[in-house]
TISE-968836 format. One line per 3 residues: number of its first residue (from 1); their letters; for each residue x negated, y, z of N, C-alpha, C. Coordinates in steps of 0.05 Angstrom, whole numbers, always signed. Each point is the difference from the previous one (the first is absolute). Last residue first. Layout:
TISE-968836
NUM = a = X/Y/Z/X/Y/Z/X/Y/Z  ...;
This chain:
TISE-968836
264 = del = -297/-71/-296/-3/+28/+14/-36/-10/-7  +92/-39/-21/-12/+26/-23/-13/+19/+17  +17/-101/+28/-15/+10/-44/-10/+29/-3;
261 = fcl = +38/-27/+84/-23/-9/+4/-11/+3/-29  +80/+27/+18/-9/+5/+28/-32/-11/+2  +64/-45/-47/+2/+33/-23/-19/+13/+19;
258 = lgr = +30/-80/+25/-17/-1/-16/-8/+28/-7  +51/-16/+65/-19/+9/+11/-22/-8/-9  +86/+12/-38/-17/+22/+19/-14/+5/+11;
255 = vig = +45/-77/-33/+0/+27/-19/-22/+9/+13  +42/-49/+61/-26/-23/-20/-11/+30/-15  +89/+13/+45/-36/+14/+17/-14/-16/-19;
252 = eal = +76/-20/-38/-7/+33/+1/-23/+7/+12  +31/-89/-4/-17/+6/-19/-2/+28/-16  +58/-30/+78/-20/-10/-2/-32/+10/-17;
249 = ldp = +98/+16/-2/-28/+29/+17/-20/-21/+3  +60/-42/-53/-12/+29/-8/-7/+21/+25  +41/-85/+25/-34/-3/-13/-4/+18/-22;
246 = rrv = +72/-13/+77/-11/+22/-11/-33/-17/-19  +66/-65/+41/+17/+23/-17/-14/+31/-2  -49/-79/+35/+10/-16/-24/+24/+32/-5;
243 = miy = -79/+23/+59/-1/-26/-27/+24/-10/-14  +30/+57/+89/-15/+11/-30/-19/+5/-27  +50/-63/+81/+18/+12/-23/-26/+21/-13;
240 = rda = -49/-67/+51/+18/-19/-28/+13/+29/+1  -67/+1/+73/+15/+27/-28/+4/-10/-26  -6/-69/+73/-9/+28/+16/+15/+23/-20;
237 = amf = -12/-78/-45/+13/-12/+33/-2/+28/+0  -59/-7/-55/+27/-20/-23/+22/-3/+36  -86/+76/-11/-3/-26/+16/+35/-10/-16;
234 = gle = -71/+77/-53/+16/-12/+27/+7/-21/+4  -52/+26/-76/+20/+17/+5/+13/+0/+31  -99/-15/-32/+12/-17/+16/+34/+8/-3;
231 = iia = -91/+17/-65/+20/+10/+10/+15/-20/+7  -101/+6/-50/+21/-12/+10/+16/+10/+30  -83/+32/-83/+11/+4/+25/+28/-21/+2;
228 = gpt = -95/+36/-68/+30/-11/-6/+6/-1/+41  -66/+44/-86/+11/+3/+24/+17/-14/+10  -80/-15/-76/+28/+6/+6/+8/+4/+21;
225 = qpd = -78/-28/-24/+6/+25/+5/+19/+14/-10  -26/-100/+6/-21/+19/+29/+21/+29/-2  +48/-77/-65/-25/+19/-11/+9/+17/+39;
222 = iea = +63/-74/+7/-5/+12/-9/-27/+21/-9  +18/-79/+59/-2/-5/-42/-8/+23/-12  +2/-4/+93/-21/-17/-6/+1/-5/-22;
219 = fah = +68/+30/+42/-13/+23/-2/-31/-11/-10  +84/-54/+19/+1/+26/-31/-27/+15/+2  +26/-59/+72/-13/-10/-29/-4/+21/-22;
216 = ygh = -4/+21/+103/+22/-5/-22/-10/-7/-14  -46/+22/+90/-3/-20/-17/+10/-7/-16  +28/+59/+51/-20/+12/+1/-17/-23/-18;
213 = mdp = +80/-19/+23/+7/+13/-6/-17/+21/-12  -1/-78/+56/+0/-16/-24/+9/+31/-13  -27/+8/+83/-24/-8/-11/+12/+5/-37;
210 = tis = +77/+46/+66/-28/-33/-5/-11/+8/-1  +57/+85/+34/-10/-20/-18/-17/-29/+4  +44/+50/+68/+9/-15/-9/-15/-11/-26;
207 = ydh = -14/+89/+47/-15/-17/+18/+14/-35/-9  +44/+86/-48/-18/-12/-5/-26/-13/+16  +96/+37/-20/-6/-23/+17/-20/-19/-13;
204 = rpl = +59/+97/+5/-36/-2/-1/+4/-31/+5  +99/+48/-14/-28/+4/+23/-25/-13/-13  +103/+26/-58/-23/+0/+10/-16/+1/+16;
201 = dtv = +51/+53/-48/-1/+5/+27/-10/-27/+16  -7/+23/-103/+28/-17/+7/-5/+1/+39  -50/+64/-54/+30/-3/-9/+24/-16/+5;
198 = fgy = -97/+15/+33/+21/+24/+5/+29/-3/-11  -68/-74/-8/+1/+1/+22/+29/+30/+14  -54/-19/-78/+24/-19/-1/+20/-1/+24;
195 = hey = -78/+61/-10/+24/+10/-23/+19/-27/-2  -80/+5/+48/+6/+9/+10/+31/+13/-19  -51/-86/-21/+14/+6/+46/+19/+29/-8;
192 = lce = -46/-18/-79/+21/-1/-3/+20/-22/+41  -85/+62/-22/+20/+6/-12/+30/-7/+0  -78/-47/+37/+13/+26/+18/+19/+14/-27;
189 = vlr = -51/-73/-38/+17/-4/+21/+10/+22/+14  -59/+21/-69/+32/-5/-3/+13/-18/+16  -80/+27/+29/+9/+22/-6/+31/-10/-18;
186 = dei = -74/-54/+24/+9/+7/+14/+16/+28/-3  -44/-42/-72/+31/-11/+8/+10/+9/+27  -71/+49/-32/+21/-4/-20/+26/-14/+2;
183 = epi = -86/-22/+46/+8/+40/+12/+26/+1/-5  -40/-84/-26/+9/+7/+22/+14/+30/+6  -42/-64/-76/+9/+30/-6/+21/+8/+30;
180 = asf = -35/-92/-25/-24/+21/-16/+11/+25/+10  +34/-70/+74/-2/+18/-16/-11/+16/-15  +21/-82/+73/-27/+2/-14/+11/+20/-31;
177 = svr = +79/-25/+58/-26/+6/+12/-25/+12/-13  +91/+12/-41/-11/-16/+5/-25/-1/+6  +92/+53/+26/-10/-8/-27/-36/-19/+3;
174 = avk = +109/+31/+49/-23/-7/+1/-18/+0/-31  +102/+29/+60/-14/+6/-27/-33/-14/+14  +109/+3/+58/-28/-7/-4/-7/+1/-36;
171 = fgs = +93/+28/+71/-9/-8/-24/-30/-3/+3  +106/-22/+68/-30/+29/-12/-18/-21/-21  +56/-50/+93/+4/+25/-21/-28/+20/-12;
168 = aep = +44/-97/+70/-30/+10/-16/+18/+28/-19  +46/-68/+50/-6/+21/+14/-13/+11/-13  +11/-90/-29/+18/+20/-4/+10/+31/+9;
165 = tdc = -77/-70/-42/+1/+5/+20/+33/+36/-3  -5/-75/-60/-8/-19/+21/-3/+18/+21  +28/+21/-85/+14/+0/+11/-6/-7/+27;
162 = ada = -82/+41/-78/+31/-28/+6/+18/+7/+31  -70/+68/-71/+9/-10/+20/+16/-9/+10  -32/+41/-106/+24/+0/+25/-5/-6/+27;
159 = his = -61/+40/-105/+9/-31/+14/+24/+14/+25  -65/+37/-100/+30/+4/+26/+11/-31/+8  -94/+44/-45/+15/-29/+1/+16/+10/+13;
156 = lmv = -50/+62/-59/+8/+0/+19/+10/-16/+5  -78/+60/-71/+9/-27/+8/+15/-6/+38  -52/+87/-61/+5/+0/+18/+19/-37/-6;
153 = dar = -39/+46/-73/-10/+15/+18/+14/+0/+29  -44/-76/-65/+36/+7/-15/-13/+19/+37  -23/-93/-50/-16/+24/+7/+27/+4/-6;
150 = ygs = -27/-98/+22/+26/+21/-10/-8/+30/+2  -47/-93/+3/-10/+20/-13/+17/+12/-3  +65/-75/+28/-35/+15/-10/-20/+11/-17;
147 = lre = +108/-4/+17/-15/+5/+12/-39/-3/-6  +81/-30/-54/-17/+29/-14/-17/+2/+36  +54/-79/-3/-21/+1/-11/-16/+29/-10;
144 = dye = +60/-21/+82/-2/+3/-14/-27/-5/-24  +53/-11/+92/-29/-14/-8/+6/+6/-21  +67/+36/+38/-25/+1/+20/-21/-25/-2;
141 = ell = +54/+81/-74/-2/-28/+25/-15/-18/+13  +17/+111/-45/-17/-25/+0/+18/-25/+12  +19/+104/-52/+9/-15/+18/-11/-37/+10;
138 = dvd = -44/+95/-47/+9/-19/-6/+12/-17/+25  -20/+108/-44/+13/-18/+24/+2/-27/-6  -25/+99/-37/+0/-14/-9/+1/-35/+28;
135 = ygl = +43/+118/+5/-31/-24/+9/+7/-28/-17  +58/+75/+0/-30/+4/-17/-12/-16/+7  +87/+15/+51/-24/+24/+4/-27/-7/-17;
132 = gqm = +70/-65/-5/+19/+29/-5/-24/+17/+10  -36/-74/+21/+2/-4/-28/+19/+34/-6  -2/-28/+89/-29/+14/-13/+0/+1/-30;
129 = rav = +83/-36/+36/-9/+31/+13/-24/-1/-9  +20/-86/-15/+12/+21/-8/+7/+22/-5  -49/-53/+50/-18/-1/-25/+22/+14/-12;
126 = vre = +26/-15/+85/-26/+20/-3/-9/+0/-33  +93/-61/+18/-9/+34/+5/-24/+22/-4  -20/-94/-1/+19/+4/-30/+5/+37/+4;
123 = ava = -35/-47/+83/-17/+4/-16/+18/-7/-32  +47/-3/+77/-14/+22/+3/-10/-6/-34  +47/-78/+2/+19/+26/-7/-24/+29/+10;
120 = lni = -35/-79/+17/-7/+7/-39/+25/+17/-3  -13/-23/+96/-26/+15/-25/+5/-3/-13  +69/-40/+37/+1/+21/+9/-34/+12/-16;
117 = dve = +19/-85/-9/+12/+24/-12/+4/+5/+15  -58/-45/+23/-2/+6/-21/+25/+12/-14  -2/-41/+92/-6/+32/-6/-3/+11/-27;
114 = rlg = +82/-47/+30/-29/-17/-3/-9/+29/-14  +99/-35/+66/-27/+23/-12/-28/-8/-19  +72/-60/+52/-6/+1/-25/-16/+17/-25;
111 = dpc = +25/-33/+100/+16/+20/-2/-1/-8/-30  -75/+2/+61/+23/-22/-5/+22/-4/-10  -81/+48/-43/+19/+1/+31/+11/-25/+0;
108 = vag = -91/+16/-53/+26/-11/-5/+20/-5/+24  -108/+37/-53/+11/-5/+22/+26/-7/-4  -44/-14/-78/-7/+15/+4/+9/-23/+38;
105 = pdd = +22/-30/-96/+2/+25/+10/-2/+20/+18  -36/-82/-67/-11/+22/+27/+18/+16/-5  -25/-61/-67/+24/-14/+11/-4/+14/+27;
102 = qpg = -37/+34/-98/+5/-16/+17/+16/+3/+19  +8/+63/-64/+2/-35/-14/-17/-9/+28  +12/+89/+29/-8/-5/-24/+12/-25/-5;
99 = yhg = -21/+74/+90/+17/+4/-29/-13/-21/-22  -21/+14/+91/+3/-19/-1/+26/-10/-27  -40/+102/+25/+0/-22/+15/+19/-19/+3;
96 = ali = -18/+88/-78/+19/-17/+22/-10/-31/+10  -55/+88/-34/+5/-35/+2/+13/+1/+7  -38/+86/-55/+17/-7/+22/+4/-34/-7;
93 = gvr = -72/+76/-38/+11/-26/+2/+18/+4/+13  -34/+82/-56/+1/-8/+23/+8/-32/-1  -57/+83/-68/+16/-15/+12/+8/-11/+19;
90 = kgk = -19/+79/-68/-6/-3/+34/+17/-28/+1  -6/+69/-81/-16/-30/+0/-9/-5/+34  +27/+94/-2/-2/-11/-23/-8/-35/+6;
87 = pva = +84/+70/+56/-29/-15/+8/-12/-9/-26  +60/+92/+11/+9/-39/-3/-36/+0/-4  -2/+66/+79/+8/-7/-38/+12/-23/-12;
84 = tpt = +4/+21/+100/+0/+27/-6/-2/+6/-36  +55/-60/+73/-22/-5/-19/-14/+33/-16  +39/-10/+109/+18/-1/-26/-29/+4/-31;
81 = ppg = +16/-39/+113/-5/+11/-20/-8/-3/-22  +66/+10/+89/-4/-30/-19/-14/+14/-12  -32/+23/+92/+36/+8/-21/-3/-14/-15;
78 = ptp = -37/-1/+101/-12/-5/-29/+25/+0/-16  +4/+51/+107/-7/-35/-14/+2/+7/-24  -46/+50/+62/+19/+6/-17/-5/-31/-6;
75 = spr = -21/+12/+107/-15/+9/-31/+23/-9/-24  +30/+33/+106/-4/-6/-18/-20/+0/-30  -4/+72/+81/+31/-16/-18/-21/-21/-13;
72 = ptl = -17/+36/+102/-6/-8/-20/+10/-6/-25  +12/+85/+79/+9/-28/-1/-1/-17/-30  -46/+85/+71/+10/-5/-37/-6/-41/+12;
69 = apt = +14/+75/+83/-9/-30/-13/+8/+1/-22  -4/+104/+30/+8/-18/+5/-5/-36/-12  -43/+106/+50/+4/-22/-31/+19/-38/+12;
66 = pqq = +6/+93/+61/-5/-28/-2/-3/-1/-20  +4/+100/+20/+14/-29/-6/-9/-12/-2  -38/+84/-3/+19/-4/+24/+4/-37/+11;
63 = asa = -31/+45/-93/-27/-5/+20/+8/-14/+29  +71/+36/-58/-11/-36/-5/-17/-1/+8  +22/+89/+19/+26/-19/+2/-10/-35/-8;
60 = tat = -51/+71/-37/-4/-1/+39/+10/-14/+11  +8/+17/-88/-22/-22/+4/-3/+1/+29  +71/+51/-38/+7/-35/-4/-29/-14/+19;
57 = stp = -1/+91/+4/+31/-4/+17/-7/-25/+1  -44/+50/-63/-20/-10/+17/+19/-16/+28  +38/+28/-92/-30/-30/-5/-12/-3/+18;
54 = sas = +114/+37/+4/-37/+9/-10/-21/-20/+9  +96/-1/+20/-8/-20/-20/-25/+13/-13  +35/+19/+93/-3/-25/-9/-2/-3/-18;
51 = aqt = +16/+85/+16/-24/-2/+13/-7/-21/-12  +79/+22/-34/-14/+13/-8/-39/-11/+3  +96/-11/+64/-6/-24/-30/-22/+3/-22;
48 = qer = +11/+65/+67/-8/-28/+11/-6/-22/-26  +34/+90/-9/-25/+1/-12/-8/-26/+36  +79/+7/-28/-9/-8/-19/-29/+11/+5;
45 = rwf = +59/-6/+80/+8/-31/-7/-21/+10/-40  +28/+76/+48/-32/-20/+8/-1/-25/+1  +64/+60/-43/-31/+14/-5/-15/-23/+25;
42 = sfa = +91/-13/+9/-15/-21/-38/-25/+23/+3  +34/+26/+79/-6/-26/+5/-7/-9/-24  +33/+83/+4/-20/+3/+14/-15/-26/-2;
39 = aig = +78/+22/-30/-14/+14/-19/-33/-10/+13  +72/-21/+48/+1/-17/-13/-21/+12/-26  +13/+53/+69/-7/-29/+15/+4/-15/-27;
36 = itv = +37/+75/-5/-36/+8/-10/-5/-21/+17  +89/-5/-16/-8/+7/-18/-34/+12/+2  +55/-7/+76/-1/-31/-5/-18/-8/-27;
33 = mav = +14/+98/+32/-18/-24/+17/-5/-31/-9  +69/+63/-31/-26/-6/-9/-22/-13/+12  +101/-11/+31/-16/-16/-40/-27/+21/-3;
30 = vlf = +14/+29/+87/+9/-43/-7/-6/+3/-24  +34/+92/+7/-38/-8/+16/-17/-41/-10  +92/+31/-18/-23/+21/-24/-20/-2/+12;
27 = alq = +64/-16/+63/+9/-21/-18/-24/+7/-28  +22/+60/+66/-24/-25/+12/+4/-20/-15  +42/+70/-17/-32/+4/-10/-7/-10/+12;
24 = lqr = +86/-15/+2/-15/+1/-27/-21/+1/+7  +44/+16/+65/-10/-27/+6/-4/-3/-28  +14/+87/+29/-26/-19/+10/+8/-18/-10;
21 = als = +65/+36/-32/-20/+11/-9/-23/-17/+11  +83/-2/+37/+1/-24/-25/-30/+3/-8  +20/+56/+79/-3/-31/+8/-12/-25/-30;
18 = air = +35/+103/-12/-24/-1/+9/-9/-36/+13  +87/+8/-25/-23/+14/-18/-26/-11/+4  +66/+8/+63/-9/-28/-11/-12/-4/-30;
15 = rrr = +13/+86/+53/-15/-24/+13/-2/-33/-10  +56/+75/-27/-25/-1/-9/-29/-16/+23  +95/-9/+11/-3/-6/-28/-24/-4/-7;
12 = las = +26/+35/+82/+4/-29/-6/-6/-12/-32  +9/+96/+22/-27/-19/+16/+6/-22/+1  +81/+38/-28/-22/+15/-19/-16/-13/+5;
9 = ktt = +71/-18/+55/-8/-15/-25/-20/+1/-22  +12/+68/+83/-12/-34/+1/-2/-23/-25  +43/+79/-5/-25/+14/-3/-19/-38/+14;
6 = rrr = +95/+17/-15/-18/-9/-24/-21/-1/-5  +48/+13/+75/-10/-27/+5/-7/-6/-27  +12/+86/+40/-15/-14/+19/-2/-22/-16;
3 = kam = +73/+45/-45/-31/+14/+5/-17/-25/+8  +72/-2/+40/+0/-11/-35/-21/+4/-16  +27/+47/+87/-5/-35/-3/-22/-10/-21;
């Protein structure tokens, strides 16, 4: 009886060992199949990537896809002109509107803000800046004796619009109506529009240009070959902050416009 029990136990051990061996074989088989599957998938992905990167595939794919609509890009904003060289003998005349011994402050706002004070503050800064760049600059009064036959590379008169239109905002530039050098003076006007507007961010208000601007008295006094223009810096009501608090900014816009003209 004892011998039979030992034989039975020995048989059970062998069966257990055989079962464990089969389980190990099955586990190794599963691991091998997973490994082969991963390797095959990696190879397929590599082949697909290489195929999509080839010029032929790229061209074919591009031909099958619709061309996206192009969004128009805005024109580049004009940057500040940079002097290319120290000017030699170039003269600039800057006329401060209503400045001088005559009792004419120009436009006056209800609170006492005077046009002449704005004009002079900007004009003086333009003069200093242009002199710093090497130009010969004259600060001219409204009825300056030097205006008679005045000869220079450019003459600009600086003014400001009144407070009587509180909703109006912007600046404008004009030249004499019957110019002896229309193309040159048109270039001066456009340079001032372009750069003064860029620096100050004020809009153009050229539809409010008056006959008084085109027939400005200084245009008839200076030499016909002297390019001349008049600028209205802005409106003393809606644009009051920038005109009173930022004269340096207004002057910089004018200087860049003058450089655009003088160095072209």
